[in-house]
C-alpha positions in Angstrom: -134.3 52.2 -131.8 -134.9 49.5 -129.1 -132.9 48.8 -126.2 -131.8 45.3 -127.4 -130.2 47.0 -130.5 -128.9 49.8 -128.3 -127.3 46.7 -125.6 -125.9 45.0 -128.8 -124.0 48.2 -130.3 -122.8 49.1 -127.0 -120.3 46.0 -127.0 -118.0 47.2 -129.2 -117.7 50.5 -127.2 -117.2 48.5 -124.3 -114.3 46.3 -125.8 -112.9 49.9 -127.2 -112.8 51.6 -123.6 -112.1 48.3 -121.6 -109.6 47.0 -124.0 -111.4 43.3 -124.2 -114.9 42.0 -124.7 -117.2 42.6 -122.0 -119.9 40.1 -122.0 -123.2 42.7 -121.5 -126.4 42.2 -119.8 -128.8 44.4 -118.9 -127.8 44.0 -115.3 -124.3 44.3 -115.6 -123.1 47.0 -113.0 -119.5 48.5 -112.6 -119.1 46.7 -109.8 -118.9 43.6 -111.9 -116.4 44.7 -114.3 -113.1 45.1 -113.4 -110.9 48.7 -114.3 -114.7 50.2 -114.8 -113.9 53.4 -112.6 -114.9 57.2 -112.8 -112.2 57.5 -115.9 -113.7 54.6 -117.7 -117.2 55.7 -116.7 -116.3 59.6 -118.5 -114.6 57.5 -121.6 -117.6 55.4 -122.0 -120.3 58.2 -121.9 -118.0 60.0 -124.5 -118.0 57.0 -126.9 -121.8 56.7 -126.4 -122.4 60.4 -127.3 -119.8 60.0 -130.3 -121.4 56.6 -131.6 -125.1 57.6 -131.0 -125.0 61.3 -131.8 -126.7 62.2 -128.5 -125.9 64.3 -125.6 -126.3 62.9 -121.9 -127.4 65.1 -119.4 -125.7 64.9 -115.6 -129.0 63.9 -114.5 -128.8 60.8 -117.1 -125.7 59.6 -116.3 -126.2 59.8 -112.4 -129.3 57.7 -113.0 -127.3 55.0 -114.9 -126.8 52.2 -112.4 -126.8 49.5 -114.8 -126.0 48.5 -118.5 -129.9 48.2 -119.0 -130.3 51.6 -117.7 -127.8 53.0 -120.5 -129.4 50.9 -123.4 -132.8 52.6 -122.1 -131.6 56.1 -122.2 -129.9 55.4 -125.8 -133.2 53.9 -127.1 -135.1 56.7 -125.7 -132.6 59.5 -127.4 -131.0 58.1 -130.4 -132.3 58.9 -133.9 -133.6 55.9 -135.9 
């Protein structure tokens, strides 16, 4: 899986978690999205793990600073 395909696959998950479409870019951060708090982050991580069949470590989650970072982790860990 590429980072680009991971980013595209994240769009419906963000819409599910936030209740509306979120225009995703690799540089998008929690500060850019209204309502993206710690609870939403947990919901997003759970949704990502379920959708992609992966488990994120605490270190990986702590290292996420943007949607691009999340897409890179998914691209690295998700089965093809």
